[in-house]
Backbone as a chain_set.jsonl record, in Angstrom:
{"seq": "MQVDVMDPARARAFQVALGDAATLQAGDSLPPFFHQLYFWEPSVPSNLGRDGHPRVGGLIPDMGLPRRMWAGGRLAFHGPLRLGTGAEKQSFCEQTVRKMGRTGDLGIVTLRHEISQGGVLRLTEWQDLVYRAEADAQAPRPVAPSPRSREQTRKAAARWISTPRCCFAIRR", "coords": {"N": [[0.89, -1.241, 0.19], [0.815, 1.908, -0.116], [0.649, 4.977, 0.134], [0.435, 9.021, 0.639], [-0.385, 12.588, 0.902], [-2.906, 14.24, -0.762], [-1.683, 17.033, -1.661], [-2.339, 20.205, -2.063], [-0.27, 21.746, -3.144], [0.175, 20.495, -5.169], [-1.549, 20.114, -6.939], [-2.439, 22.843, -7.291], [0.14, 23.617, -9.165], [-0.005, 21.536, -11.199], [-2.787, 22.652, -11.963], [-1.382, 25.707, -13.073], [0.242, 24.796, -15.482], [-1.884, 23.918, -17.219], [-2.692, 25.884, -18.165], [-4.302, 27.016, -16.526], [-5.556, 28.988, -13.818], [-4.492, 29.727, -10.428], [-5.948, 28.159, -8.145], [-7.056, 25.805, -6.195], [-7.9, 24.792, -3.603], [-6.683, 23.282, 0.033], [-9.25, 21.032, 1.468], [-10.608, 21.321, -1.096], [-12.49, 19.399, -3.93], [-10.415, 16.843, -5.625], [-9.51, 16.756, -8.76], [-10.899, 15.518, -11.661], [-8.738, 13.036, -12.945], [-6.278, 13.8, -11.862], [-5.265, 12.787, -9.629], [-3.419, 11.158, -11.326], [-1.398, 13.246, -10.07], [-0.253, 12.083, -7.576], [0.762, 9.353, -5.288], [3.876, 8.713, -6.168], [7.387, 7.592, -6.761], [9.895, 8.223, -5.552], [12.941, 6.501, -7.401], [15.947, 4.423, -8.069], [18.125, 4.498, -10.472], [19.125, 2.53, -11.651], [16.926, -0.15, -10.39], [15.011, 0.968, -11.594], [13.358, 0.236, -15.427], [13.943, -0.022, -19.239], [12.559, 1.312, -20.273], [11.93, 2.776, -17.987], [9.815, 2.951, -16.535], [9.61, 0.683, -13.099], [11.303, -2.093, -13.017], [10.428, -5.584, -13.64], [8.503, -7.899, -12.331], [7.843, -7.804, -9.597], [5.175, -6.335, -8.633], [4.293, -6.634, -11.257], [3.994, -9.803, -13.035], [6.873, -10.861, -14.492], [7.447, -11.463, -17.037], [8.867, -12.187, -20.052], [9.152, -10.654, -21.835], [9.699, -7.926, -22.685], [9.476, -4.79, -24.375], [7.636, -2.644, -23.498], [3.912, -1.143, -24.152], [1.118, 0.669, -23.314], [-1.932, 0.421, -23.258], [-4.638, 0.315, -22.777], [-7.633, 2.26, -20.111], [-9.236, 2.386, -17.745], [-11.934, 3.708, -15.347], [-13.006, 4.198, -12.352], [-14.758, 6.796, -10.047], [-15.819, 6.856, -7.404], [-16.364, 8.485, -5.436], [-15.676, 12.329, -4.272], [-11.806, 13.233, -4.005], [-10.484, 14.414, -1.61], [-8.799, 17.155, -1.46], [-5.733, 17.993, 0.494], [-5.505, 15.973, 2.38], [-4.888, 12.865, 3.827], [-4.18, 10.359, 1.409], [-4.925, 6.467, 0.877], [-3.359, 4.48, -1.631], [-4.571, 1.279, -2.924], [-2.016, -1.16, -5.021], [-3.565, -4.207, -7.441], [-2.771, -6.74, -8.851], [-4.107, -7.907, -11.642], [-5.559, -9.486, -14.012], [-3.164, -11.028, -16.254], [-2.715, -12.262, -19.675], [-1.643, -14.022, -21.698], [-1.18, -13.287, -26.088], [-1.02, -14.8, -29.084], [-0.337, -12.756, -31.509], [0.258, -10.301, -34.319], [2.751, -9.53, -34.777], [3.976, -11.185, -33.451], [4.792, -13.117, -29.819], [2.311, -11.386, -26.839], [2.049, -10.403, -23.598], [-0.655, -9.044, -21.837], [-1.232, -7.382, -19.85], [-3.011, -6.611, -17.119], [-3.8, -3.847, -14.673], [-5.196, -3.161, -10.933], [-6.099, 0.226, -9.657], [-6.615, 1.287, -6.701], [-7.696, 3.813, -4.604], [-8.003, 5.525, -1.657], [-10.139, 7.228, 0.633], [-9.959, 7.841, 4.382], [-10.495, 5.371, 4.472], [-12.762, 5.087, 2.921], [-13.596, 3.747, -0.344], [-12.556, 5.893, -2.764], [-12.0, 5.889, -5.299], [-11.712, 4.142, -8.684], [-8.75, 2.183, -10.94], [-7.813, 0.875, -13.496], [-5.961, -0.316, -14.77], [-4.158, -1.029, -19.045], [-2.184, -2.58, -19.85], [0.6, -3.206, -22.061], [2.91, -6.181, -23.199], [6.536, -6.63, -24.966], [7.643, -8.994, -27.693], [11.133, -8.228, -28.388], [11.942, -6.782, -31.187], [12.524, -7.87, -34.601], [15.023, -7.524, -36.916], [14.754, -8.6, -39.017], [13.223, -9.97, -39.72], [9.609, -10.002, -42.156], [8.225, -6.971, -42.532], [5.126, -5.279, -41.317], [2.347, -5.759, -43.077], [0.722, -2.786, -43.742], [-2.385, -0.96, -43.767], [-5.307, -0.877, -46.914], [-4.915, 2.735, -47.585], [-7.071, 4.322, -47.514], [-9.997, 6.838, -48.381], [-10.297, 10.177, -48.751], [-13.125, 11.759, -47.633], [-14.084, 8.834, -46.788], [-12.733, 8.746, -44.457], [-13.219, 11.466, -43.185], [-16.534, 10.122, -42.784], [-14.806, 8.512, -40.998], [-14.327, 10.429, -39.105], [-15.751, 11.865, -38.285], [-17.946, 10.05, -36.792], [-16.091, 9.04, -34.75], [-15.936, 12.072, -33.826], [-18.363, 12.05, -32.19], [-19.44, 10.257, -31.245], [-18.983, 10.141, -26.871], [-18.262, 8.564, -25.505], [-15.524, 9.285, -26.223], [-14.517, 11.728, -25.45], [-11.878, 12.869, -23.256], [-10.758, 15.251, -22.274], [-11.427, 17.698, -19.258], [-12.492, 20.679, -18.871], [-12.578, 23.55, -17.271]], "CA": [[0.448, 0.236, 0.006], [1.52, 3.561, -0.925], [0.183, 6.286, 1.207], [0.578, 9.809, 0.255], [-1.243, 13.702, 1.488], [-3.349, 14.959, -1.605], [-1.523, 17.883, -1.71], [-2.62, 20.765, -2.752], [0.119, 22.381, -4.13], [1.17, 19.707, -6.844], [-2.392, 20.262, -8.097], [-1.927, 23.793, -8.829], [0.82, 23.625, -9.849], [-1.185, 21.107, -12.713], [-3.198, 23.512, -13.386], [-1.338, 26.193, -14.225], [0.732, 23.726, -16.468], [-2.707, 23.218, -17.911], [-3.174, 27.12, -17.912], [-5.811, 27.29, -15.727], [-5.448, 30.395, -12.314], [-3.686, 28.239, -9.517], [-7.173, 28.065, -8.005], [-7.29, 25.155, -5.815], [-7.273, 24.619, -1.357], [-7.052, 21.967, 1.238], [-10.234, 20.607, 1.385], [-11.801, 21.341, -2.974], [-12.469, 18.069, -4.195], [-9.299, 17.341, -6.45], [-10.138, 17.516, -10.548], [-10.625, 14.097, -12.557], [-7.404, 12.313, -12.914], [-5.426, 14.605, -10.858], [-4.448, 11.709, -9.206], [-1.927, 10.71, -11.582], [0.419, 13.432, -9.462], [0.085, 11.621, -6.208], [1.553, 7.779, -5.607], [4.82, 8.432, -7.212], [8.1, 6.924, -5.439], [11.936, 8.035, -6.103], [13.55, 5.473, -7.347], [17.705, 4.915, -8.576], [18.628, 3.874, -12.173], [19.322, 0.569, -11.759], [15.498, -0.04, -10.174], [13.937, 0.585, -13.72], [13.453, -0.604, -16.667], [14.806, 0.824, -19.999], [11.072, 2.638, -20.059], [12.018, 4.191, -17.212], [9.491, 1.97, -14.953], [9.942, 0.166, -12.0], [11.471, -3.787, -13.527], [9.341, -6.113, -14.127], [9.019, -8.698, -10.811], [7.71, -7.892, -9.188], [3.236, -6.248, -8.642], [3.223, -6.814, -12.934], [5.02, -10.255, -13.576], [7.647, -10.809, -15.949], [6.471, -12.711, -18.698], [10.1, -12.765, -20.727], [8.853, -9.34, -23.435], [10.388, -6.336, -22.277], [9.293, -3.666, -25.067], [6.482, -2.171, -21.959], [2.837, -0.374, -24.077], [0.367, 1.055, -23.057], [-3.041, -0.051, -24.188], [-5.833, 1.735, -22.428], [-7.623, 2.329, -19.236], [-11.128, 2.666, -17.77], [-12.316, 4.825, -13.875], [-15.093, 4.308, -11.66], [-15.187, 7.221, -9.755], [-16.861, 6.213, -6.39], [-16.738, 9.862, -4.703], [-14.509, 12.937, -4.658], [-11.044, 13.192, -3.378], [-10.043, 15.84, -1.267], [-6.897, 17.904, -1.647], [-5.4, 18.835, 1.738], [-6.199, 15.158, 3.502], [-3.862, 11.646, 3.05], [-5.36, 8.823, 1.443], [-3.891, 4.978, 0.668], [-3.712, 3.4, -2.738], [-3.575, 0.17, -3.283], [-2.166, -2.354, -6.678], [-3.583, -5.198, -7.741], [-2.371, -7.153, -10.585], [-6.006, -8.283, -11.676], [-5.357, -9.881, -15.208], [-1.66, -11.86, -16.74], [-2.825, -13.95, -20.3], [-0.394, -14.275, -22.937], [-1.895, -14.393, -27.068], [0.02, -14.061, -30.374], [-0.159, -10.568, -32.324], [0.862, -10.142, -35.946], [4.266, -9.193, -35.0], [4.957, -11.732, -32.236], [4.41, -13.31, -28.748], [2.105, -10.419, -26.398], [1.682, -10.355, -23.086], [-1.196, -8.052, -21.396], [-1.88, -7.205, -18.1], [-3.86, -5.102, -16.195], [-4.252, -4.027, -13.521], [-6.179, -2.08, -10.633], [-6.035, 0.401, -8.282], [-7.907, 1.52, -5.458], [-8.203, 5.322, -3.876], [-9.215, 5.611, -0.733], [-9.958, 8.441, 1.971], [-10.567, 7.803, 5.486], [-11.337, 4.306, 4.644], [-13.815, 4.792, 1.807], [-12.834, 4.351, -1.634], [-12.397, 7.014, -3.796], [-11.656, 5.648, -7.401], [-11.049, 2.635, -8.951], [-8.694, 2.545, -11.98], [-7.523, 0.075, -14.213], [-4.377, 0.135, -16.639], [-4.374, -2.378, -19.522], [0.017, -2.887, -20.504], [0.843, -5.213, -23.214], [4.25, -6.378, -23.39], [6.341, -7.191, -26.224], [9.326, -9.033, -27.215], [12.555, -7.512, -28.77], [11.476, -6.625, -32.632], [13.191, -9.03, -34.444], [15.332, -7.233, -37.835], [15.116, -9.217, -40.544], [11.37, -11.066, -39.845], [9.01, -9.088, -42.922], [7.239, -6.237, -41.61], [3.172, -5.744, -41.411], [1.392, -5.361, -44.209], [0.033, -1.53, -43.482], [-4.057, -1.158, -44.146], [-4.555, 0.001, -47.647], [-5.285, 3.765, -46.878], [-8.91, 5.418, -46.995], [-10.583, 7.82, -49.895], [-11.007, 11.037, -48.602], [-14.84, 10.427, -47.764], [-14.028, 7.612, -45.593], [-11.231, 9.623, -43.33], [-14.143, 12.884, -42.915], [-17.119, 9.648, -41.989], [-14.65, 8.115, -39.536], [-13.494, 11.18, -38.264], [-17.268, 12.2, -37.099], [-18.724, 8.37, -36.113], [-15.166, 9.165, -33.709], [-16.191, 12.963, -32.954], [-19.528, 12.558, -32.188], [-19.314, 9.292, -30.063], [-19.357, 10.408, -25.905], [-16.467, 7.859, -24.678], [-13.529, 9.305, -27.154], [-13.779, 12.531, -24.929], [-10.913, 12.682, -22.17], [-10.335, 16.661, -21.876], [-12.011, 18.24, -18.797], [-12.309, 21.808, -18.826], [-14.124, 23.612, -16.185]], "C": [[0.673, 0.891, -0.029], [0.601, 4.921, 0.078], [0.572, 7.911, 0.928], [-0.511, 11.187, 0.118], [-1.681, 13.716, -0.36], [-2.883, 16.94, -1.698], [-1.784, 19.035, -2.473], [-2.275, 21.921, -3.745], [1.254, 21.423, -5.767], [-0.035, 19.889, -7.752], [-3.497, 21.565, -8.683], [-1.549, 23.885, -9.405], [0.426, 22.696, -11.336], [-2.257, 22.123, -13.257], [-2.668, 24.869, -14.055], [-0.439, 25.706, -15.052], [0.038, 23.744, -17.216], [-3.572, 24.611, -19.006], [-3.897, 27.967, -17.837], [-4.643, 28.731, -14.536], [-5.165, 28.478, -11.621], [-4.639, 28.723, -8.765], [-7.211, 26.778, -7.094], [-6.917, 24.88, -4.242], [-7.44, 23.398, -1.033], [-8.638, 22.076, 1.142], [-11.375, 20.496, 0.171], [-10.869, 19.295, -2.852], [-11.472, 17.731, -5.487], [-9.711, 16.181, -8.179], [-9.557, 16.173, -11.085], [-9.187, 14.099, -12.785], [-5.941, 13.186, -12.705], [-4.295, 14.073, -10.264], [-3.163, 10.975, -8.933], [-1.026, 11.563, -10.67], [0.75, 12.881, -8.625], [0.378, 10.217, -6.694], [3.162, 7.358, -6.573], [5.855, 8.021, -5.933], [9.343, 7.52, -6.24], [12.183, 7.515, -6.789], [15.767, 5.61, -7.786], [17.268, 3.956, -9.699], [18.804, 2.482, -12.242], [18.058, -0.077, -11.146], [14.797, 0.422, -11.139], [15.095, 0.654, -14.268], [13.712, 0.674, -17.728], [13.924, 1.547, -20.532], [11.329, 3.451, -19.423], [10.792, 3.699, -15.981], [10.11, 1.067, -14.346], [10.312, -1.528, -13.189], [9.673, -4.08, -12.609], [9.1, -7.083, -12.814], [8.32, -8.972, -9.861], [5.758, -7.531, -8.779], [2.79, -6.858, -10.242], [4.738, -8.375, -12.343], [6.201, -10.421, -13.938], [7.193, -12.133, -17.127], [8.05, -12.726, -19.413], [9.764, -11.248, -21.758], [9.16, -8.072, -22.461], [9.828, -5.671, -23.208], [7.149, -3.731, -23.923], [5.402, -0.926, -23.577], [1.487, -0.388, -23.066], [-1.087, 1.038, -24.227], [-4.822, 0.514, -23.542], [-6.112, 1.129, -21.331], [-8.715, 2.191, -18.272], [-10.652, 3.391, -15.048], [-13.159, 4.732, -13.995], [-14.153, 5.473, -11.239], [-16.206, 7.631, -8.673], [-17.415, 8.11, -5.303], [-15.406, 10.838, -5.053], [-13.125, 12.707, -3.763], [-10.298, 14.222, -2.764], [-8.308, 16.196, -0.94], [-7.179, 18.267, 0.622], [-4.836, 17.151, 2.505], [-4.92, 13.734, 2.328], [-4.779, 11.116, 2.632], [-3.901, 7.91, 0.267], [-4.169, 4.557, -1.372], [-3.622, 2.222, -2.758], [-3.144, -0.549, -4.886], [-2.263, -3.095, -6.412], [-3.276, -6.428, -8.662], [-3.494, -8.542, -10.851], [-6.023, -9.117, -12.909], [-4.174, -10.304, -15.942], [-3.059, -12.818, -18.344], [-2.124, -13.276, -21.602], [-1.181, -14.929, -24.794], [-0.603, -13.972, -28.176], [-0.274, -12.898, -31.321], [0.576, -11.184, -33.692], [2.162, -10.518, -35.915], [5.204, -10.969, -33.87], [4.031, -12.387, -30.579], [3.861, -12.046, -28.016], [1.907, -11.054, -24.915], [0.791, -9.511, -22.346], [-1.486, -8.701, -20.215], [-2.651, -6.049, -17.245], [-3.981, -5.296, -14.555], [-4.96, -3.064, -12.414], [-5.882, -1.262, -10.119], [-7.102, 1.332, -7.982], [-7.016, 2.792, -4.875], [-8.752, 5.431, -2.627], [-9.59, 6.315, 0.206], [-10.705, 7.996, 2.709], [-11.775, 5.99, 5.169], [-12.731, 3.692, 3.659], [-13.324, 4.638, 0.647], [-13.78, 5.162, -2.666], [-12.547, 6.467, -5.582], [-10.874, 4.483, -7.586], [-10.071, 3.339, -10.137], [-8.232, 1.505, -12.384], [-6.82, 0.546, -15.563], [-4.319, -1.182, -17.279], [-2.47, -2.229, -19.954], [-0.244, -4.318, -21.368], [2.329, -4.137, -23.09], [4.685, -7.013, -24.79], [7.252, -7.688, -26.469], [10.261, -8.252, -28.425], [11.911, -7.169, -30.043], [12.659, -7.292, -33.471], [13.551, -8.27, -36.261], [14.843, -7.543, -39.178], [13.787, -10.51, -40.434], [11.032, -9.091, -41.12], [8.603, -8.216, -41.927], [5.545, -6.539, -42.137], [3.889, -5.475, -42.552], [0.708, -3.824, -43.472], [-1.612, -1.391, -44.358], [-4.083, -0.588, -45.329], [-5.526, 1.432, -47.07], [-6.962, 4.395, -47.254], [-9.315, 6.572, -47.692], [-10.809, 8.849, -48.175], [-12.33, 11.565, -47.33], [-14.804, 9.534, -47.16], [-12.849, 8.683, -44.316], [-12.622, 10.627, -42.969], [-14.944, 11.695, -42.111], [-16.643, 9.265, -40.651], [-14.356, 9.332, -38.4], [-15.274, 11.77, -37.265], [-17.832, 11.415, -36.414], [-17.991, 9.278, -34.506], [-15.563, 11.387, -32.786], [-17.341, 13.01, -32.009], [-19.966, 11.67, -30.717], [-18.726, 10.183, -28.637], [-18.235, 9.903, -25.459], [-15.161, 8.218, -25.51], [-13.821, 11.018, -26.76], [-12.609, 12.173, -23.638], [-10.551, 13.932, -22.327], [-10.764, 17.042, -20.469], [-11.647, 19.334, -18.572], [-13.18, 22.262, -18.336], [-14.482, 24.992, -17.34]], "O": [[1.81, 0.471, 0.19], [-0.62, 5.028, -0.038], [1.76, 7.823, 1.238], [-1.453, 11.039, -0.66], [-0.875, 13.262, -1.172], [-3.698, 17.859, -1.777], [-1.459, 18.946, -3.657], [-2.917, 22.619, -4.531], [2.152, 21.557, -6.598], [0.081, 19.873, -8.977], [-4.416, 21.661, -9.496], [-2.057, 24.207, -10.479], [0.587, 23.212, -12.443], [-2.557, 22.389, -14.421], [-3.102, 25.284, -15.13], [-0.166, 26.704, -15.72], [0.556, 23.629, -18.327], [-4.401, 24.58, -19.916], [-4.207, 29.011, -18.41], [-3.475, 29.114, -14.606], [-5.339, 27.282, -11.859], [-4.424, 29.906, -8.5], [-8.117, 26.351, -7.81], [-5.766, 24.784, -3.815], [-8.141, 22.556, -1.595], [-9.192, 23.112, 0.774], [-12.479, 19.952, 0.209], [-9.956, 18.601, -2.404], [-11.744, 18.401, -6.484], [-10.118, 15.024, -8.278], [-8.398, 15.758, -11.062], [-8.53, 15.14, -12.804], [-4.873, 13.125, -13.315], [-3.107, 14.394, -10.219], [-2.439, 10.55, -8.033], [0.035, 11.039, -10.329], [1.966, 12.846, -8.439], [0.34, 9.816, -7.858], [3.494, 6.386, -7.251], [5.594, 8.023, -4.73], [9.629, 7.247, -7.406], [11.428, 7.947, -7.659], [16.531, 6.575, -7.748], [16.437, 3.052, -9.791], [18.498, 1.591, -13.035], [18.162, -1.186, -11.672], [13.691, -0.094, -11.304], [16.31, 0.832, -14.176], [13.725, 1.87, -17.434], [14.282, 2.458, -21.279], [11.206, 4.645, -19.698], [10.861, 4.019, -14.794], [11.112, 0.556, -14.845], [9.487, -1.884, -14.03], [8.767, -3.627, -11.908], [9.984, -6.731, -12.032], [8.133, -10.062, -9.319], [5.056, -8.534, -8.657], [1.701, -7.325, -10.575], [5.786, -8.24, -11.711], [6.794, -9.616, -13.22], [6.807, -13.195, -17.616], [8.492, -13.825, -19.077], [10.701, -11.075, -22.537], [8.484, -7.583, -21.556], [8.732, -6.103, -22.851], [6.15, -4.442, -23.825], [6.063, 0.005, -24.037], [1.055, -1.262, -22.313], [-1.237, 1.418, -25.388], [-5.813, 0.985, -24.102], [-5.598, 0.059, -21.007], [-8.88, 0.982, -18.43], [-9.797, 3.402, -14.162], [-14.008, 4.894, -14.872], [-13.013, 5.507, -11.702], [-17.137, 8.423, -8.82], [-18.448, 8.538, -4.786], [-14.439, 10.514, -5.741], [-13.275, 11.992, -2.773], [-9.493, 14.879, -3.424], [-7.271, 15.729, -0.47], [-8.05, 18.535, 1.45], [-3.789, 17.174, 3.152], [-4.473, 13.637, 1.185], [-5.934, 11.147, 3.055], [-2.924, 8.183, -0.43], [-5.223, 4.455, -2.001], [-2.469, 1.819, -2.602], [-3.936, -0.442, -5.822], [-1.644, -3.507, -5.431], [-4.327, -6.879, -9.118], [-3.573, -9.68, -10.388], [-7.036, -9.788, -12.713], [-4.161, -9.381, -16.757], [-3.934, -13.648, -18.101], [-2.227, -12.198, -22.188], [-1.562, -16.073, -25.042], [0.338, -13.182, -28.1], [0.091, -12.084, -30.472], [1.215, -12.213, -33.911], [2.724, -11.385, -36.584], [6.324, -11.463, -33.736], [2.858, -12.11, -30.33], [4.659, -11.136, -28.241], [1.596, -12.245, -24.919], [1.602, -8.736, -21.838], [-1.79, -9.806, -19.765], [-2.595, -4.847, -16.986], [-4.138, -6.182, -13.715], [-5.388, -2.033, -12.933], [-4.828, -1.651, -9.616], [-8.008, 1.889, -8.601], [-5.795, 2.717, -4.729], [-9.977, 5.432, -2.503], [-9.122, 5.7, 1.164], [-11.852, 7.671, 2.402], [-12.926, 5.637, 5.425], [-13.365, 2.638, 3.606], [-12.441, 5.459, 0.399], [-14.927, 5.143, -3.111], [-13.139, 6.792, -6.612], [-9.893, 3.993, -7.026], [-10.213, 4.521, -10.453], [-8.11, 0.775, -11.4], [-6.941, 1.208, -16.594], [-4.377, -2.242, -16.656], [-2.06, -1.202, -20.495], [-0.75, -5.44, -21.408], [2.72, -2.973, -23.001], [3.955, -7.62, -25.573], [8.199, -7.293, -25.789], [9.662, -7.718, -29.359], [10.733, -7.41, -29.781], [13.78, -7.232, -32.966], [12.586, -8.343, -37.022], [14.618, -6.82, -40.149], [13.637, -11.595, -40.996], [11.543, -7.971, -41.12], [8.579, -8.487, -40.727], [4.983, -7.38, -42.839], [5.022, -5.19, -42.938], [0.101, -4.069, -42.43], [-1.764, -1.773, -45.518], [-3.204, 0.262, -45.471], [-6.531, 1.337, -46.364], [-7.573, 5.089, -46.441], [-8.612, 7.517, -47.333], [-11.216, 8.511, -47.064], [-12.047, 11.622, -46.133], [-15.95, 9.258, -46.804], [-12.886, 8.851, -43.097], [-13.115, 10.055, -41.996], [-14.624, 11.646, -40.923], [-17.244, 9.386, -39.583], [-14.206, 9.191, -37.186], [-15.614, 11.93, -36.093], [-18.32, 11.815, -35.358], [-18.608, 9.84, -33.601], [-15.435, 11.748, -31.616], [-17.377, 13.857, -31.117], [-20.491, 12.035, -29.666], [-17.931, 11.054, -28.993], [-17.294, 10.588, -25.057], [-14.078, 7.633, -25.485], [-13.423, 11.782, -27.638], [-12.657, 11.039, -23.162], [-9.405, 13.777, -22.748], [-10.035, 16.191, -19.96], [-10.529, 19.437, -18.069], [-14.351, 21.923, -18.509], [-15.526, 25.635, -17.227]]}, "num_chains": 1, "name": "protein.A"}
């Protein structure tokens, strides 16, 4: 379990980095996605993998596949995280699956993180990671999909833009 205080100064610095006024104070609700600013621990380079993340073998099992990629994630907000208050984060390896992709073996890992304050669950985050083997310089390159016409691209973009689940930026 990791413990951190939802420091308002860190959240205000992020507001400024996003081009907003630094308005957050202790007691305010942490805006959605700002939880990513917390629960990190500095680590010496020898404890890191080549991608800068902690080496596999602890929470994430070593699947013998060194290339890490972000595949997706989901969030469930159960209640507000309050600034100026301590919080606890528990992380779990929920699932590991091996599959064969177009370019070789894949290891798919799903992590679940639960963040609580005062013993009450406030946020659950799932992270889907994909691990793959080193690229084989001798292997044939995958065939790229055929190019779309301008009209097909326009229609695809219109569908994507009109789909509510594709909205990631939250502005006030």
